[in-house]
N, C-alpha and C positions, 0 to 999 in steps of 0.2 A: 502496501498502499503505499510504503512510505517514496517507491524510486518512484507511482505514478503520482500521486506530486509534486515531486521531485520534477518530474515533466513538464507538466503541468505548468509548472510559474517559470519553468527558461521558456517556455513559447508563451508564457502572458506580457512575461519580461521583456522578451524579447521582441516580440511586440510593439512595446511600449516604443522602448528602445530603437527599439530600431522604425519608429515611426514617428517620433521627436528629431530621431536626427537626418532625416525625411524634411521633418518643418525647416528645418534651419538650416538646410543645405542651400543656398540657394538655387533657383532654375529648374528645373525639372528634370525628375528621376529617370528613366528610361527603363526600372527591374519593378518586376512582380513583387505582387505583400508577399509573397512564402521567399523570394531572395532576403529580400527588406526582413523581415523573422529571422532566418536566418540567419545574418552578417546580423542582425540586434543580442542574437545568443550566442555568437561566437566575441562578443565583443563583451559581453556582461559574465562569458567565462575566464575572457582573459584580464576584462578590468577587478573580477575576484580576483586571482592571482596576482595579477601585482598589487592591489594594495594588501595582500596577507601576506605578500613577498617584506613590503616597504611599514608594516606591521599597520597599518591604518584598518584593516577589512573589519574589525569584531572594536564598535564602538558604544556607547551607552547612545541608545534610540535609534536617528534613525541614518545610516552610516553616510551621511550625506558627501563624503571624498572618493568613496564608492561610485557610489551611482555617477556621481561629477564623473573620474577615471572611463567606468563603461560608454555614456555617453558619449564622451571626446573621440573614446571607440571608435565608434558605431557612426562619428560623422566621418570621422578617417574614411570606413569600410567601406559604406556605402559610397564616399565621393567616390572610391578608388573603384569596386566593383560597379558603381553607374556609368563611367569611363571605355573600361573594360568591357563592360554588356552591350552599348549603345556603338561601335563601333564599327560599322562596316563589314559584312563575312562574303569575301567572297569566296 
């Protein structure tokens, strides 16, 4: 049951972080919502690892610095994926 809840929470956090990243980035991103969620999930995982590495992952209350790290990574990720995804294929 714990694994299922972890997967559901990862999807929700990935969706939120990915959508926020798309809203913050200027211009239009030509990637699907599923790719946005995937980028958000990867950014959330890497952001949590970075926060744990630097010691700010477990703070009392909301982990704002961890969320900011995740969002920054998602912005970079969505920008990179959008740039590669929207290139014309030959």
